[in-house]
N, CA and C atoms as a LAMMPS dump frame, in Angstrom:
ITEM: TIMESTEP
0
ITEM: NUMBER OF ATOMS
657
ITEM: BOX BOUNDS ff ff ff
-5.0000000000000000e+02 5.0000000000000000e+02
-5.0000000000000000e+02 5.0000000000000000e+02
-5.0000000000000000e+02 5.0000000000000000e+02
ITEM: ATOMS id mol type element x y z
1 1 1 N 0.852 -1.192 0
2 1 2 C 0 0 0
3 1 3 C 0.884 1.236 0
4 2 1 N 0.703 2.091 -0.983
5 2 2 C 1.564 3.3 -1.021
6 2 3 C 1.262 4.203 0.164
7 3 1 N 2.328 4.789 0.715
8 3 2 C 2.178 5.706 1.862
9 3 3 C 1.555 7.011 1.389
10 4 1 N 0.772 7.64 2.255
11 4 2 C 0.184 8.937 1.859
12 4 3 C 1.258 9.985 1.604
13 5 1 N 0.955 10.824 0.662
14 5 2 C 1.91 11.9 0.32
15 5 3 C 1.996 12.896 1.47
16 6 1 N 3.222 13.137 2.012
17 6 2 C 3.341 14.085 3.142
18 6 3 C 3.056 15.51 2.684
19 7 1 N 2.584 16.323 3.641
20 7 2 C 2.347 17.75 3.347
21 7 3 C 3.682 18.433 3.078
22 8 1 N 3.692 19.355 2.149
23 8 2 C 4.963 20.059 1.857
24 8 3 C 5.441 20.837 3.08
25 9 1 N 6.765 20.868 3.278
26 9 2 C 7.357 21.589 4.414
27 9 3 C 7.143 23.089 4.249
28 10 1 N 6.816 23.74 5.362
29 10 2 C 6.585 25.198 5.312
30 10 3 C 7.904 25.928 5.098
31 11 1 N 7.848 26.951 4.264
32 11 2 C 9.052 27.764 4.033
33 11 3 C 9.381 28.543 5.309
34 12 1 N 10.672 28.673 5.678
35 12 2 C 11.036 29.4 6.918
36 12 3 C 10.657 30.876 6.815
37 13 1 N 10.131 31.407 7.912
38 13 2 C 9.783 32.831 7.946
39 13 3 C 11.052 33.658 8.094
40 14 1 N 11.316 34.565 7.17
41 14 2 C 12.558 35.36 7.278
42 14 3 C 12.52 36.256 8.507
43 15 1 N 13.683 36.418 9.161
44 15 2 C 13.767 37.294 10.34
45 15 3 C 13.566 38.74 9.905
46 16 1 N 12.783 39.502 10.672
47 16 2 C 12.558 40.901 10.274
48 16 3 C 13.836 41.721 10.355
49 17 1 N 14.03 42.615 9.419
50 17 2 C 15.208 43.499 9.416
51 17 3 C 14.98 44.645 10.388
52 18 1 N 15.831 44.805 11.429
53 18 2 C 15.594 45.891 12.406
54 18 3 C 15.751 47.252 11.754
55 19 1 N 14.886 48.193 12.154
56 19 2 C 14.989 49.551 11.628
57 19 3 C 16.228 50.226 12.196
58 20 1 N 16.904 51.059 11.427
59 20 2 C 18.118 51.726 11.942
60 20 3 C 17.769 52.677 13.074
61 21 1 N 18.615 52.739 14.103
62 21 2 C 18.41 53.638 15.238
63 21 3 C 18.806 55.057 14.832
64 22 1 N 17.875 56.035 14.928
65 22 2 C 18.23 57.401 14.517
66 22 3 C 19.255 58.01 15.461
67 23 1 N 20.137 58.823 14.913
68 23 2 C 21.154 59.491 15.723
69 23 3 C 20.487 60.563 16.578
70 24 1 N 20.898 60.715 17.86
71 24 2 C 20.281 61.74 18.716
72 24 3 C 20.583 63.136 18.212
73 25 1 N 19.614 64.044 18.33
74 25 2 C 19.798 65.428 17.886
75 25 3 C 20.727 66.138 18.864
76 26 1 N 21.722 66.882 18.363
77 26 2 C 22.642 67.59 19.268
78 26 3 C 21.922 68.72 20.01
79 27 1 N 22.277 68.905 21.291
80 27 2 C 21.683 69.97 22.088
81 27 3 C 22.332 71.306 21.72
82 28 1 N 21.526 72.387 21.644
83 28 2 C 22.119 73.699 21.341
84 28 3 C 23.031 74.154 22.469
85 29 1 N 24.135 74.796 22.114
86 29 2 C 25.081 75.293 23.105
87 29 3 C 24.537 76.561 23.749
88 30 1 N 24.35 76.559 25.08
89 30 2 C 23.806 77.758 25.717
90 30 3 C 24.779 78.919 25.651
91 31 1 N 24.238 80.149 25.611
92 31 2 C 25.08 81.345 25.577
93 31 3 C 25.788 81.5 26.925
94 32 1 N 27.057 81.939 26.931
95 32 2 C 27.772 82.127 28.198
96 32 3 C 27.053 83.148 29.073
97 33 1 N 27.042 82.891 30.368
98 33 2 C 26.377 83.796 31.306
99 33 3 C 27.2 85.07 31.47
100 34 1 N 26.535 86.226 31.628
101 34 2 C 27.274 87.485 31.8
102 34 3 C 27.822 87.63 33.214
103 35 1 N 28.778 88.526 33.36
104 35 2 C 29.315 88.905 34.666
105 35 3 C 28.761 90.279 35.023
106 36 1 N 28.288 90.433 36.251
107 36 2 C 27.641 91.675 36.671
108 36 3 C 28.509 92.377 37.719
109 37 1 N 28.732 93.675 37.489
110 37 2 C 29.461 94.525 38.438
111 37 3 C 28.473 95.581 38.934
112 38 1 N 28.316 95.689 40.222
113 38 2 C 27.373 96.664 40.767
114 38 3 C 28.05 97.515 41.832
115 39 1 N 27.53 98.708 42
116 39 2 C 28.081 99.617 43.003
117 39 3 C 27.299 100.91 43.031
118 40 1 N 27.829 101.883 43.735
119 40 2 C 27.163 103.181 43.841
120 40 3 C 28.211 104.285 43.937
121 41 1 N 27.773 105.489 43.579
122 41 2 C 28.603 106.694 43.687
123 41 3 C 27.742 107.763 44.336
124 42 1 N 28.253 108.389 45.384
125 42 2 C 27.54 109.477 46.059
126 42 3 C 28.077 110.81 45.558
127 43 1 N 27.165 111.677 45.148
128 43 2 C 27.58 112.977 44.611
129 43 3 C 26.749 114.087 45.255
130 44 1 N 27.35 115.237 45.344
131 44 2 C 26.652 116.437 45.795
132 44 3 C 26.277 117.242 44.561
133 45 1 N 24.998 117.639 44.474
134 45 2 C 24.498 118.347 43.3
135 45 3 C 23.822 119.643 43.762
136 46 1 N 24.018 120.693 42.986
137 46 2 C 23.47 122.007 43.351
138 46 3 C 21.953 121.987 43.439
139 47 1 N 21.274 121.284 42.577
140 47 2 C 19.814 121.16 42.614
141 47 3 C 19.498 119.675 42.49
142 48 1 N 19.536 118.999 43.62
143 48 2 C 19.452 117.542 43.622
144 48 3 C 18.122 117.039 43.083
145 49 1 N 17.018 117.647 43.498
146 49 2 C 15.703 117.172 43.059
147 49 3 C 15.563 117.29 41.55
148 50 1 N 15.973 118.431 41.002
149 50 2 C 15.879 118.619 39.552
150 50 3 C 16.825 117.658 38.822
151 51 1 N 17.985 117.415 39.425
152 51 2 C 18.964 116.507 38.809
153 51 3 C 18.38 115.098 38.685
154 52 1 N 17.733 114.634 39.741
155 52 2 C 17.174 113.28 39.729
156 52 3 C 16.042 113.164 38.718
157 53 1 N 15.239 114.217 38.569
158 53 2 C 14.107 114.183 37.646
159 53 3 C 14.514 114.46 36.202
160 54 1 N 15.711 114.959 35.996
161 54 2 C 16.177 115.311 34.65
162 54 3 C 16.561 114.027 33.895
163 55 1 N 15.784 113.682 32.85
164 55 2 C 16.07 112.448 32.092
165 55 3 C 17.426 112.508 31.407
166 56 1 N 17.85 113.706 31.033
167 56 2 C 19.157 113.823 30.401
168 56 3 C 20.292 113.44 31.325
169 57 1 N 20.094 113.596 32.66
170 57 2 C 21.14 113.243 33.615
171 57 3 C 21.328 111.729 33.723
172 58 1 N 20.269 110.976 33.375
173 58 2 C 20.413 109.519 33.333
174 58 3 C 21.478 109.132 32.318
175 59 1 N 21.393 109.71 31.13
176 59 2 C 22.375 109.401 30.086
177 59 3 C 23.762 109.876 30.481
178 60 1 N 23.826 111.038 31.132
179 60 2 C 25.131 111.561 31.552
180 60 3 C 25.736 110.676 32.635
181 61 1 N 24.906 110.188 33.552
182 61 2 C 25.411 109.295 34.6
183 61 3 C 25.911 107.983 33.988
184 62 1 N 25.225 107.499 32.957
185 62 2 C 25.68 106.29 32.268
186 62 3 C 27.045 106.533 31.632
187 63 1 N 27.185 107.671 30.954
188 63 2 C 28.466 107.99 30.317
189 63 3 C 29.578 108.137 31.363
190 64 1 N 29.232 108.72 32.519
191 64 2 C 30.214 108.881 33.596
192 64 3 C 30.713 107.529 34.1
193 65 1 N 29.783 106.61 34.404
194 65 2 C 30.169 105.29 34.917
195 65 3 C 30.96 104.519 33.858
196 66 1 N 30.533 104.6 32.597
197 66 2 C 31.239 103.882 31.537
198 66 3 C 32.675 104.38 31.395
199 67 1 N 32.853 105.709 31.457
200 67 2 C 34.214 106.252 31.343
201 67 3 C 35.054 105.896 32.558
202 68 1 N 34.45 105.926 33.735
203 68 2 C 35.184 105.589 34.957
204 68 3 C 35.629 104.125 34.949
205 69 1 N 34.758 103.23 34.449
206 69 2 C 35.067 101.795 34.464
207 69 3 C 35.805 101.336 33.215
208 70 1 N 35.78 102.154 32.152
209 70 2 C 36.447 101.76 30.912
210 70 3 C 35.696 100.693 30.143
211 71 1 N 34.354 100.795 30.12
212 71 2 C 33.526 99.818 29.402
213 71 3 C 32.589 100.567 28.452
214 72 1 N 32.014 99.886 27.465
215 72 2 C 31.039 100.535 26.584
216 72 3 C 29.801 100.978 27.366
217 73 1 N 29.183 102.059 26.924
218 73 2 C 27.983 102.552 27.595
219 73 3 C 26.839 101.544 27.512
220 74 1 N 26.851 100.704 26.487
221 74 2 C 25.783 99.702 26.351
222 74 3 C 25.804 98.683 27.485
223 75 1 N 26.908 98.586 28.214
224 75 2 C 27.002 97.656 29.338
225 75 3 C 26.384 98.234 30.616
226 76 1 N 26.138 99.544 30.647
227 76 2 C 25.846 100.245 31.896
228 76 3 C 24.373 100.633 32.004
229 77 1 N 23.811 100.46 33.19
230 77 2 C 22.499 101.004 33.53
231 77 3 C 22.616 101.662 34.902
232 78 1 N 21.873 102.771 35.119
233 78 2 C 21.988 103.511 36.371
234 78 3 C 20.601 103.854 36.911
235 79 1 N 20.566 104.139 38.206
236 79 2 C 19.364 104.632 38.881
237 79 3 C 19.777 105.795 39.761
238 80 1 N 19.11 106.937 39.619
239 80 2 C 19.41 108.126 40.415
240 80 3 C 18.362 108.269 41.508
241 81 1 N 18.798 108.582 42.709
242 81 2 C 17.866 108.767 43.821
243 81 3 C 18.428 109.793 44.793
244 82 1 N 17.513 110.482 45.456
245 82 2 C 17.906 111.457 46.479
246 82 3 C 18.37 110.699 47.721
247 83 1 N 19.545 111.058 48.212
248 83 2 C 20.048 110.45 49.44
249 83 3 C 19.683 111.31 50.643
250 84 1 N 20.024 112.58 50.62
251 84 2 C 19.668 113.512 51.691
252 84 3 C 19.924 114.92 51.202
253 85 1 N 19.281 115.865 51.829
254 85 2 C 19.489 117.272 51.48
255 85 3 C 20.614 117.825 52.352
256 86 1 N 21.515 118.547 51.738
257 86 2 C 22.645 119.118 52.462
258 86 3 C 22.194 120.341 53.264
259 87 1 N 22.665 120.437 54.501
260 87 2 C 22.32 121.574 55.359
261 87 3 C 23.24 122.742 55.029
262 88 1 N 22.726 123.694 54.272
263 88 2 C 23.529 124.853 53.891
264 88 3 C 22.596 126.01 53.588
265 89 1 N 22.803 127.14 54.238
266 89 2 C 21.96 128.314 54.005
267 89 3 C 22.206 128.916 52.64
268 90 1 N 23.377 128.646 52.09
269 90 2 C 23.714 129.245 50.801
270 90 3 C 23.245 128.359 49.643
271 91 1 N 23.03 127.071 49.891
272 91 2 C 22.655 126.156 48.813
273 91 3 C 21.403 125.406 49.261
274 92 1 N 20.27 126.086 49.288
275 92 2 C 19.038 125.516 49.798
276 92 3 C 18.58 124.309 48.983
277 93 1 N 18.896 124.295 47.672
278 93 2 C 18.451 123.202 46.81
279 93 3 C 19.494 122.093 46.702
280 94 1 N 20.667 122.303 47.262
281 94 2 C 21.728 121.311 47.153
282 94 3 C 21.363 120.053 47.932
283 95 1 N 21.789 118.932 47.427
284 95 2 C 21.512 117.671 48.105
285 95 3 C 22.463 116.587 47.632
286 96 1 N 22.4 115.458 48.326
287 96 2 C 23.239 114.314 47.959
288 96 3 C 22.425 113.353 47.11
289 97 1 N 22.996 112.992 45.993
290 97 2 C 22.349 112.064 45.061
291 97 3 C 23.168 110.785 45.008
292 98 1 N 22.465 109.672 45.025
293 98 2 C 23.154 108.379 44.908
294 98 3 C 22.948 107.832 43.514
295 99 1 N 24.045 107.475 42.891
296 99 2 C 24.023 106.872 41.556
297 99 3 C 24.298 105.381 41.715
298 100 1 N 23.256 104.576 41.639
299 100 2 C 23.433 103.111 41.669
300 100 3 C 23.646 102.633 40.245
301 101 1 N 24.701 101.901 40.039
302 101 2 C 25.023 101.453 38.68
303 101 3 C 25.147 99.938 38.628
304 102 1 N 24.863 99.401 37.453
305 102 2 C 25.042 97.979 37.163
306 102 3 C 25.747 97.878 35.827
307 103 1 N 26.863 97.18 35.812
308 103 2 C 27.62 96.946 34.58
309 103 3 C 27.489 95.465 34.244
310 104 1 N 26.885 95.172 33.11
311 104 2 C 26.677 93.778 32.689
312 104 3 C 27.625 93.473 31.533
313 105 1 N 28.605 92.636 31.809
314 105 2 C 29.598 92.257 30.792
315 105 3 C 29.158 90.943 30.159
316 106 1 N 28.884 90.922 28.849
317 106 2 C 28.433 89.678 28.207
318 106 3 C 29.462 88.56 28.347
319 107 1 N 28.966 87.345 28.375
320 107 2 C 29.867 86.202 28.48
321 107 3 C 30.759 86.029 27.273
322 108 1 N 30.355 86.609 26.122
323 108 2 C 31.175 86.517 24.909
324 108 3 C 31.799 87.862 24.561
325 109 1 N 32.142 88.649 25.588
326 109 2 C 32.765 89.958 25.353
327 109 3 C 34.032 89.801 24.526
328 110 1 N 34.228 90.736 23.603
329 110 2 C 35.359 90.627 22.668
330 110 3 C 36.705 90.609 23.385
331 111 1 N 36.832 91.365 24.481
332 111 2 C 38.111 91.441 25.193
333 111 3 C 38.251 90.399 26.294
334 112 1 N 37.291 89.494 26.384
335 112 2 C 37.383 88.412 27.37
336 112 3 C 36.371 88.562 28.485
337 113 1 N 35.62 87.496 28.735
338 113 2 C 34.577 87.524 29.764
339 113 3 C 35.163 87.67 31.165
340 114 1 N 36.415 87.29 31.369
341 114 2 C 37.057 87.42 32.679
342 114 3 C 37.888 88.695 32.768
343 115 1 N 38.536 89.052 31.674
344 115 2 C 39.436 90.206 31.69
345 115 3 C 38.68 91.522 31.828
346 116 1 N 37.556 91.667 31.132
347 116 2 C 36.818 92.938 31.157
348 116 3 C 36.287 93.262 32.551
349 117 1 N 35.597 92.332 33.235
350 117 2 C 35.116 92.66 34.591
351 117 3 C 36.239 92.993 35.57
352 118 1 N 37.339 92.265 35.476
353 118 2 C 38.45 92.53 36.385
354 118 3 C 39.057 93.902 36.13
355 119 1 N 39.2 94.251 34.845
356 119 2 C 39.75 95.562 34.503
357 119 3 C 38.801 96.679 34.939
358 120 1 N 37.487 96.461 34.793
359 120 2 C 36.516 97.477 35.199
360 120 3 C 36.538 97.667 36.714
361 121 1 N 36.585 96.565 37.445
362 121 2 C 36.633 96.672 38.914
363 121 3 C 37.881 97.416 39.371
364 122 1 N 39.013 97.087 38.746
365 122 2 C 40.259 97.753 39.114
366 122 3 C 40.213 99.244 38.78
367 123 1 N 39.616 99.595 37.632
368 123 2 C 39.535 101.004 37.242
369 123 3 C 38.669 101.796 38.218
370 124 1 N 37.564 101.205 38.65
371 124 2 C 36.677 101.897 39.596
372 124 3 C 37.365 102.08 40.947
373 125 1 N 38.066 101.035 41.405
374 125 2 C 38.696 101.097 42.728
375 125 3 C 39.833 102.116 42.779
376 126 1 N 40.44 102.416 41.654
377 126 2 C 41.567 103.372 41.637
378 126 3 C 41.123 104.788 41.265
379 127 1 N 39.83 104.991 41.04
380 127 2 C 39.328 106.33 40.706
381 127 3 C 39.046 107.091 42.004
382 128 1 N 39.728 108.211 42.184
383 128 2 C 39.521 109.025 43.384
384 128 3 C 38.311 109.937 43.193
385 129 1 N 37.718 110.419 44.281
386 129 2 C 36.602 111.357 44.155
387 129 3 C 36.969 112.598 43.327
388 130 1 N 38.202 113.065 43.462
389 130 2 C 38.62 114.248 42.697
390 130 3 C 38.612 113.948 41.197
391 131 1 N 39.166 112.797 40.817
392 131 2 C 39.169 112.414 39.405
393 131 3 C 37.749 112.19 38.908
394 132 1 N 36.92 111.532 39.713
395 132 2 C 35.537 111.27 39.318
396 132 3 C 34.765 112.571 39.151
397 133 1 N 35.031 113.562 40.029
398 133 2 C 34.373 114.864 39.895
399 133 3 C 34.728 115.504 38.571
400 134 1 N 35.983 115.365 38.173
401 134 2 C 36.423 115.929 36.888
402 134 3 C 35.694 115.256 35.726
403 135 1 N 35.545 113.936 35.802
404 135 2 C 34.845 113.2 34.734
405 135 3 C 33.381 113.625 34.668
406 136 1 N 32.717 113.69 35.838
407 136 2 C 31.287 114.022 35.881
408 136 3 C 31.053 115.457 35.429
409 137 1 N 31.898 116.381 35.883
410 137 2 C 31.743 117.785 35.495
411 137 3 C 31.895 117.942 33.99
412 138 1 N 32.801 117.179 33.409
413 138 2 C 32.975 117.244 31.957
414 138 3 C 31.757 116.747 31.211
415 139 1 N 30.999 115.829 31.82
416 139 2 C 29.784 115.302 31.202
417 139 3 C 28.596 116.254 31.409
418 140 1 N 28.495 116.842 32.612
419 140 2 C 27.344 117.675 32.953
420 140 3 C 27.435 119.068 32.337
421 141 1 N 28.613 119.626 32.335
422 141 2 C 28.766 121 31.841
423 141 3 C 28.351 122.005 32.908
424 142 1 N 27.666 123.076 32.475
425 142 2 C 27.275 124.155 33.412
426 142 3 C 25.859 123.986 33.953
427 143 1 N 25.175 122.883 33.614
428 143 2 C 23.778 122.716 34.042
429 143 3 C 23.673 122.567 35.554
430 144 1 N 24.626 121.855 36.169
431 144 2 C 24.599 121.622 37.611
432 144 3 C 26.026 121.7 38.146
433 145 1 N 26.116 122.045 39.423
434 145 2 C 27.4 121.959 40.111
435 145 3 C 27.473 120.581 40.77
436 146 1 N 28.464 119.815 40.402
437 146 2 C 28.559 118.423 40.847
438 146 3 C 29.892 118.201 41.547
439 147 1 N 29.842 117.449 42.649
440 147 2 C 31.061 117.036 43.344
441 147 3 C 30.868 115.598 43.816
442 148 1 N 31.777 114.745 43.436
443 148 2 C 31.708 113.34 43.864
444 148 3 C 32.217 113.242 45.291
445 149 1 N 31.394 112.628 46.166
446 149 2 C 31.734 112.513 47.577
447 149 3 C 32.441 111.205 47.911
448 150 1 N 31.946 110.099 47.384
449 150 2 C 32.546 108.799 47.71
450 150 3 C 32.257 107.8 46.602
451 151 1 N 33.174 106.824 46.489
452 151 2 C 33.02 105.728 45.508
453 151 3 C 33.328 104.428 46.241
454 152 1 N 32.332 103.771 46.82
455 152 2 C 32.58 102.485 47.496
456 152 3 C 33.08 101.417 46.519
457 153 1 N 33.663 100.373 47.09
458 153 2 C 34.191 99.273 46.283
459 153 3 C 33.063 98.597 45.5
460 154 1 N 33.326 98.322 44.242
461 154 2 C 32.335 97.639 43.393
462 154 3 C 32.292 96.157 43.738
463 155 1 N 31.146 95.552 43.488
464 155 2 C 30.941 94.129 43.752
465 155 3 C 30.827 93.407 42.413
466 156 1 N 31.612 92.357 42.243
467 156 2 C 31.601 91.567 41.012
468 156 3 C 30.895 90.251 41.285
469 157 1 N 29.867 89.982 40.514
470 157 2 C 29.12 88.728 40.639
471 157 3 C 29.499 87.819 39.478
472 158 1 N 30.323 86.832 39.785
473 158 2 C 30.782 85.907 38.756
474 158 3 C 29.718 84.847 38.512
475 159 1 N 29.381 84.573 37.249
476 159 2 C 28.344 83.563 36.977
477 159 3 C 28.806 82.179 37.367
478 160 1 N 27.858 81.354 37.765
479 160 2 C 28.161 79.961 38.085
480 160 3 C 28.536 79.22 36.81
481 161 1 N 29.361 78.175 36.919
482 161 2 C 29.729 77.403 35.713
483 161 3 C 28.49 76.858 35.015
484 162 1 N 28.517 76.918 33.712
485 162 2 C 27.388 76.406 32.932
486 162 3 C 27.424 74.887 32.929
487 163 1 N 26.367 74.219 33.425
488 163 2 C 26.381 72.744 33.427
489 163 3 C 26.322 72.198 32.014
490 164 1 N 26.896 71.035 31.864
491 164 2 C 26.861 70.394 30.548
492 164 3 C 25.423 70.057 30.188
493 165 1 N 25.065 70.284 28.935
494 165 2 C 23.672 69.977 28.553
495 165 3 C 23.386 68.488 28.651
496 166 1 N 22.195 68.159 29.081
497 166 2 C 21.772 66.759 29.178
498 166 3 C 21.371 66.266 27.792
499 167 1 N 22.025 65.204 27.312
500 167 2 C 21.664 64.737 25.961
501 167 3 C 20.242 64.238 25.907
502 168 1 N 19.637 64.461 24.772
503 168 2 C 18.253 64.001 24.583
504 168 3 C 18.237 62.475 24.557
505 169 1 N 17.21 61.877 25.153
506 169 2 C 17.153 60.401 25.146
507 169 3 C 17.004 59.86 23.736
508 170 1 N 17.687 58.764 23.483
509 170 2 C 17.603 58.135 22.166
510 170 3 C 16.278 57.389 22.036
511 171 1 N 15.478 57.755 21.054
512 171 2 C 14.178 57.079 20.927
513 171 3 C 14.351 55.61 20.578
514 172 1 N 13.466 54.788 21.107
515 172 2 C 13.521 53.358 20.81
516 172 3 C 13.157 53.128 19.344
517 173 1 N 13.855 52.217 18.684
518 173 2 C 13.532 51.969 17.274
519 173 3 C 12.127 51.406 17.115
520 174 1 N 11.486 51.832 16.064
521 174 2 C 10.131 51.345 15.803
522 174 3 C 10.19 49.869 15.422
523 175 1 N 9.306 49.056 15.994
524 175 2 C 9.339 47.62 15.663
525 175 3 C 8.977 47.383 14.201
526 176 1 N 9.714 46.471 13.601
527 176 2 C 9.444 46.125 12.202
528 176 3 C 8.32 45.098 12.148
529 177 1 N 7.298 45.358 11.347
530 177 2 C 6.186 44.386 11.289
531 177 3 C 6.649 43.037 10.768
532 178 1 N 6.17 41.969 11.378
533 178 2 C 6.532 40.617 10.963
534 178 3 C 5.782 40.261 9.68
535 179 1 N 6.506 39.869 8.639
536 179 2 C 5.807 39.559 7.381
537 179 3 C 4.918 38.324 7.534
538 180 1 N 3.876 38.28 6.733
539 180 2 C 2.952 37.138 6.765
540 180 3 C 3.685 35.853 6.361
541 181 1 N 3.303 34.77 6.978
542 181 2 C 3.94 33.492 6.694
543 181 3 C 3.692 33.081 5.238
544 182 1 N 4.749 32.581 4.624
545 182 2 C 4.651 32.135 3.221
546 182 3 C 4.445 30.63 3.133
547 183 1 N 4.033 30.023 4.24
548 183 2 C 3.848 28.573 4.253
549 183 3 C 2.733 28.177 3.273
550 184 1 N 3.048 27.237 2.427
551 184 2 C 2.065 26.78 1.458
552 184 3 C 1.08 25.839 2.135
553 185 1 N -0.194 26.017 1.869
554 185 2 C -1.182 25.126 2.512
555 185 3 C -1.006 23.688 2.053
556 186 1 N -1.164 22.776 3.001
557 186 2 C -1.021 21.358 2.647
558 186 3 C -2.249 20.916 1.838
559 187 1 N -2 20.036 0.886
560 187 2 C -3.096 19.556 0.025
561 187 3 C -3.82 18.433 0.755
562 188 1 N -4.538 18.877 1.828
563 188 2 C -5.237 17.861 2.64
564 188 3 C -6.278 17.127 1.815
565 189 1 N -6.96 17.872 0.94
566 189 2 C -8.007 17.218 0.138
567 189 3 C -7.417 16.143 -0.782
568 190 1 N -6.204 16.387 -1.283
569 190 2 C -5.563 15.388 -2.147
570 190 3 C -5.221 14.143 -1.389
571 191 1 N -4.736 14.353 -0.114
572 191 2 C -4.392 13.184 0.686
573 191 3 C -5.63 12.355 0.986
574 192 1 N -6.73 13.065 1.334
575 192 2 C -7.969 12.334 1.633
576 192 3 C -8.471 11.593 0.409
577 193 1 N -8.375 12.317 -0.737
578 193 2 C -8.859 11.696 -1.968
579 193 3 C -8.042 10.459 -2.308
580 194 1 N -6.703 10.563 -2.106
581 194 2 C -5.837 9.42 -2.429
582 194 3 C -6.146 8.239 -1.497
583 195 1 N -6.345 8.578 -0.191
584 195 2 C -6.65 7.487 0.747
585 195 3 C -7.978 6.832 0.41
586 196 1 N -8.939 7.635 -0.025
587 196 2 C -10.247 7.075 -0.389
588 196 3 C -10.137 6.152 -1.583
589 197 1 N -9.347 6.629 -2.579
590 197 2 C -9.159 5.792 -3.769
591 197 3 C -8.481 4.467 -3.416
592 198 1 N -7.475 4.563 -2.516
593 198 2 C -6.788 3.315 -2.129
594 198 3 C -7.735 2.373 -1.375
595 199 1 N -8.65 2.955 -0.549
596 199 2 C -9.594 2.108 0.173
597 199 3 C -10.546 1.369 -0.77
598 200 1 N -11.071 2.054 -1.779
599 200 2 C -11.929 1.398 -2.768
600 200 3 C -11.171 0.326 -3.547
601 201 1 N -9.912 0.602 -3.835
602 201 2 C -9.123 -0.417 -4.567
603 201 3 C -8.975 -1.7 -3.763
604 202 1 N -8.759 -1.551 -2.45
605 202 2 C -8.626 -2.747 -1.613
606 202 3 C -9.942 -3.544 -1.582
607 203 1 N -11.042 -2.765 -1.471
608 203 2 C -12.33 -3.466 -1.451
609 203 3 C -12.583 -4.227 -2.758
610 204 1 N -12.217 -3.61 -3.887
611 204 2 C -12.4 -4.285 -5.193
612 204 3 C -11.547 -5.54 -5.269
613 205 1 N -10.338 -5.451 -4.719
614 205 2 C -9.446 -6.633 -4.771
615 205 3 C -10.048 -7.769 -3.961
616 206 1 N -10.548 -7.454 -2.776
617 206 2 C -11.163 -8.521 -1.977
618 206 3 C -12.397 -9.101 -2.681
619 207 1 N -13.153 -8.268 -3.353
620 207 2 C -14.336 -8.749 -4.061
621 207 3 C -13.963 -9.712 -5.181
622 208 1 N -12.966 -9.352 -5.979
623 208 2 C -12.514 -10.217 -7.073
624 208 3 C -11.954 -11.532 -6.529
625 209 1 N -11.226 -11.406 -5.419
626 209 2 C -10.652 -12.624 -4.839
627 209 3 C -11.782 -13.571 -4.383
628 210 1 N -12.848 -12.955 -3.798
629 210 2 C -13.961 -13.817 -3.366
630 210 3 C -14.669 -14.476 -4.545
631 211 1 N -14.81 -13.754 -5.629
632 211 2 C -15.441 -14.309 -6.823
633 211 3 C -14.589 -15.445 -7.389
634 212 1 N -13.314 -15.291 -7.391
635 212 2 C -12.453 -16.342 -7.929
636 212 3 C -12.561 -17.626 -7.114
637 213 1 N -12.587 -17.464 -5.789
638 213 2 C -12.687 -18.629 -4.954
639 213 3 C -14.026 -19.329 -5.17
640 214 1 N -15.061 -18.549 -5.375
641 214 2 C -16.385 -19.143 -5.597
642 214 3 C -16.388 -19.957 -6.9
643 215 1 N -15.761 -19.466 -7.915
644 215 2 C -15.697 -20.19 -9.208
645 215 3 C -14.956 -21.48 -9.043
646 216 1 N -13.867 -21.442 -8.299
647 216 2 C -13.078 -22.657 -8.135
648 216 3 C -13.881 -23.73 -7.392
649 217 1 N -14.598 -23.261 -6.372
650 217 2 C -15.384 -24.238 -5.625
651 217 3 C -16.504 -24.841 -6.475
652 218 1 N -17.095 -24.018 -7.328
653 218 2 C -18.184 -24.531 -8.188
654 218 3 C -17.641 -25.597 -9.168
655 219 1 N -16.503 -25.403 -9.672
656 219 2 C -15.915 -26.364 -10.622
657 219 3 C -15.619 -27.651 -9.881
């Protein structure tokens, strides 16, 4: 009896090709932090109230601080305020004005983020009230009588070190879809049909054999 035809072997499923892992995007480099120099200058002014309210004196005070420190005027901002009125019968409007200044040196200053603040601090500390009065008078002109009283030590605020940027997390690769199996379906119907045909053949053989034996016995 012939053996039934085996089902064809399934073709192996190919392994999926992993998607390439994308390279992480580089983090932008942060701008260097600026260095800030702050301080104050006390001055005596012939008409202190008018001086403080005069918007033009703001610009003159900026020019004065910039020249005293040896920095560009764009680095300087100032605030003028009345400190006290001077007791003098001859100068009833005279008073003490405080010039609070802030010098902001960019972290990418052309002459060096460390060198510029140090040079500015040194220039301010070596400026005497007499020299400062000369600078201020040259800026003010004849509008006010100005005398610099004191120049306290400037304070330098050094920025903290910039921390290294945290790299962006690498995204997980997208899973590759598994392709459909290419396994060929087994010809089950053919196997059944073949087995059925073989079964009928056996029955026919037994039938013929029985007929032959019957003939022999009759003879």
